[in-house]
C-alpha positions in Angstrom: -13.7 -11.9 -2.0 -11.7 -12.5 -4.8 -8.5 -15.0 -4.7 -6.4 -12.1 -6.9 -3.1 -10.4 -7.2 -5.4 -6.9 -6.9 -6.9 -8.1 -4.0 -3.4 -9.0 -2.1 -2.2 -5.5 -3.4 -5.5 -3.8 -1.8 -4.9 -5.8 1.3 -1.7 -4.5 1.9 -2.9 -1.0 0.7 -5.3 -0.8 2.7 -2.9 -1.9 6.1 -0.2 0.9 4.6 -3.0 3.4 4.4 -4.5 2.5 8.0 -0.9 3.0 9.1 -0.3 6.3 7.1 -3.6 8.2 8.8 -5.3 8.2 5.7 -8.3 5.1 6.4 -9.3 4.8 10.7 -8.1 1.7 11.8 -11.4 -0.7 12.3 -10.7 -1.8 15.1 -10.0 1.3 17.3 -12.2 3.7 15.4 -9.2 6.4 15.2 -6.4 7.5 12.6 -2.7 7.0 13.8 0.3 7.7 11.9 3.3 4.8 11.7 5.6 5.5 9.0 7.6 2.6 10.4 4.4 0.6 9.7 3.1 1.8 6.3 6.8 1.4 5.1 6.7 -1.9 5.7 3.5 -2.6 3.8 4.1 -0.7 0.2 7.7 -2.4 0.6 5.8 -6.0 0.2 3.7 -4.4 -2.6 7.3 -3.5 -3.9 8.4 -7.1 -3.6 5.1 -8.9 -4.8 5.5 -6.6 -7.6 9.1 -7.3 -8.9 8.3 -11.2 -7.8 5.9 -11.1 -10.5 7.4 -9.5 -13.2 6.4 -11.3 -16.3 3.8 -13.2 -15.1 1.1 -10.3 -14.5 -1.4 -9.1 -17.6 -0.8 -5.4 -19.0 -4.2 -4.3 -16.3 -2.7 -6.1 -13.2 1.4 -4.5 -13.5 -0.6 -0.8 -14.4 -2.7 -1.3 -11.0 0.4 -2.5 -8.8 2.1 -0.1 -10.2 -0.2 3.1 -9.7 -0.8 1.5 -6.0 2.6 1.9 -5.4 2.8 5.3 -6.7 0.5 6.8 -4.9 1.5 5.5 -1.5 4.8 6.6 -1.9 3.2 10.4 -2.8 1.5 10.3 0.4 4.2 8.4 2.8 7.1 11.1 1.2 3.7 13.6 1.6 4.0 12.3 5.4 7.7 12.4 5.7 7.9 15.3 5.0 5.1 16.9 7.1 7.4 15.1 10.1 5.2 12.8 10.7 
């Protein structure tokens, strides 16, 4: 596994998606929704983006922004569904 910013973001995004019920938990093999936990991981990606401002390539910045946009969209949809 590469040790770069994309790997860190992917790790956090995967945890977000597990907590959003979009990916089955690799241990239990079940999907569950925990919006509070999902928000923690989304917020961590956001903090990472802010703290690395000016130190990322254009591609890395675009990747983080796309991930944040997608995670926030899924989070908002799940929140509206009342999960």
